[in-house]
N, C-alpha and C positions, 0 to 999 in steps of 0.2 A: 504492499499498500505508500508505502514509499516515495514513489517514481507518481505517485496518478496527479501531482500538482504537473513534473515537467510537464508528461505524455496529453495534459489538457490542454495545454499553454500554444502544443503542435497541431495538437489536430483541431484544435480554436480557427490556427490558418488553412487546413487540409481539410477537414472534413465538407459537405455539404451544406446550404443554410438548409435546406428542410429536407425528408422524407426521410430511409429506412435505413439503419450501418446496422449491420452481423456481425455480434461478434464471436471468433471460432474459440472454443480453449476460454474460456470467462473464469473454469474455476470459484472458485470461495461463491461469485456474483461480486465483491464489494466494487471492486473495479465500473462494473457496468448498473449499480447504483449514483456508487459519488458520476461518473459521466454521464446519465440520463440526469439528475439535477443539476449540472454543470449543462446541456445542450436542453433546453427544454423542448425546445424546439425538430429535433428530432425524434423517430421514432426510435428505440431501442431496444434488439433483438439478442438478447442472451444467449447461450450455446455451449454447451458438451456435449460426448462420451457418457462421461460419471457417472453415476446412479449418484455418489457417495455427491458432487460436483453439482448439477441437478438440484439439487434437497437442502444444500446450503443456498446456494441458486433463490428458490422458489423462497425459502425462509428471509431472505434479505430484501431481497423484494418485497416480500407479503408486510415487511416491517416496515421501506422503506412509504409503500403504496405512491409511488409515485404515475400517474397518470400514461407516461411515455413510455415507462417501464413492462414490457411487455411478459408472458412467462415464457421459462428456459422451455428450448428446443432438445433434442437428443438429438448430436449428429456427432457424427464421425471426421473430420475432416477429411482423413481420405477416404471414404465414404460418398451412399447415397444424401442425398442431401434431401431434409423435408421443403424448404422453402427455394419458391423460383424465379425470387426479385426482386434487392435488393439496392438502397444506393451509395453506400459507402460496406469496403469493409476492412475489423478489424482485426489484429492475431498477433497478442501481446502473451511476449514469454511460454510462444507454443512451440518452435522452429527446432529449440535443440532438443526439447524431451521426447522429441516425437522421432519414428520411424523419419527418412527422407520420403517418404512412401507419403505422408501426410502435407508435407510441403506440398508437394506434386499433384495433388490430389484436391488442395483448398485452390490452386493454381486453375486447373481443369475446369472446376466447380462456380468458381469466382468468374470466369472468360463465359461461362454460361448463362448467369445472375445478370451480372452488371453492366450499367447503360455503358456505353460512347464518353469519356473522360471522364469515366468512376473513377476514385482510390484505391487502392486495397492498400492498406495502410497494414507494416511488421512493427514491432518494439522489444526487445532483447538484447543479446547480447549476441554478434555475429565478429569476422573475420573480416576481412578484407584487403586486397594486395597495396591501396593506399596508406594502410593509417596503419602505426606500429604497433601491436597487439601488445598488450596489459598484459605482466605476468600470472596474474588473476586470471584472463580470461584461459591464460595455458591451462591452469593448473583445474578449472572448473569445468574445461572439454575435459580433462582426461577424466578426472572424478566419473564427469557422464557419462565419458565408453569403459567407463571398466564396470557401473549402475549395469548397462543397455549398451552391444556395441553399437549399434543401431543410431542409440542419442549421439548429439555431439554440439559443438555450435557449428553454425551450416559458413560456407563463403557469399558475402555481397553479390560479388562475381557467377556464382552459382547459379544463385535464384534469381537472376538479374537477365540471368541466357535463355533462362529455361520458361518464365516470364515474355523473355519476346517469343520463346515461338502459341502465346498463345498470344500475341499481339497486343500484351501490355511492357507498357515504359521505363524502366527507372527515370525518376524524374529527381527526387533530391535522397541523399545519407547525410542523415542530422545527428552528430555525435549529441549525444546526454549521460546525463551523470553515472557516476557508478559502471563506467563503460559500456554503455550498452546503447544501441545507436537506431532510428526512424525508420527504418522506408521508405520512403514514397513511389506508389506505383500508378500507371495511371491507365484505363484500358484505350488503347490505341483504334478508333474506325472500321471500321470493314467487318467488328465482331460482335454479335449475338442476334 
């Protein structure tokens, strides 16, 4: 939760003025409540694959009682999605604690449901050829891979290359506190 305010400041620049934001892998639901409160003009759709997370999201949602915060959806980033349209997609801290296939699935489904120009936003630790990697991120990556060999910090260039095949372009890579980054990808024309 310590990262929510810096993320919200960037989202204020990157999100559309109105519409539906689909949050992938919402976890406990605390971010969803915070962002729905910060952006009352947007509908916020939390989601997660875990039943425990869905229960937590529902509890946070019920306590907050925000009119623009929807009931959470069970959604596997790498599987089929129970939603057919969104105006923006946000994924916080998912890419490194899920198999690469989950990120590839997210890109694939995002291409199917986002309109031209819509943002696809990632937040978390990332490696990049253009940025010196912090020692703490190298240690974190090793720790993740020791827990599950399919996990690990991803390279910005790898996700950008895969996104390009889905007609997304990496528009901005923004450095964030605690050695994290936000990636803004936008859907280009000719896809939907």
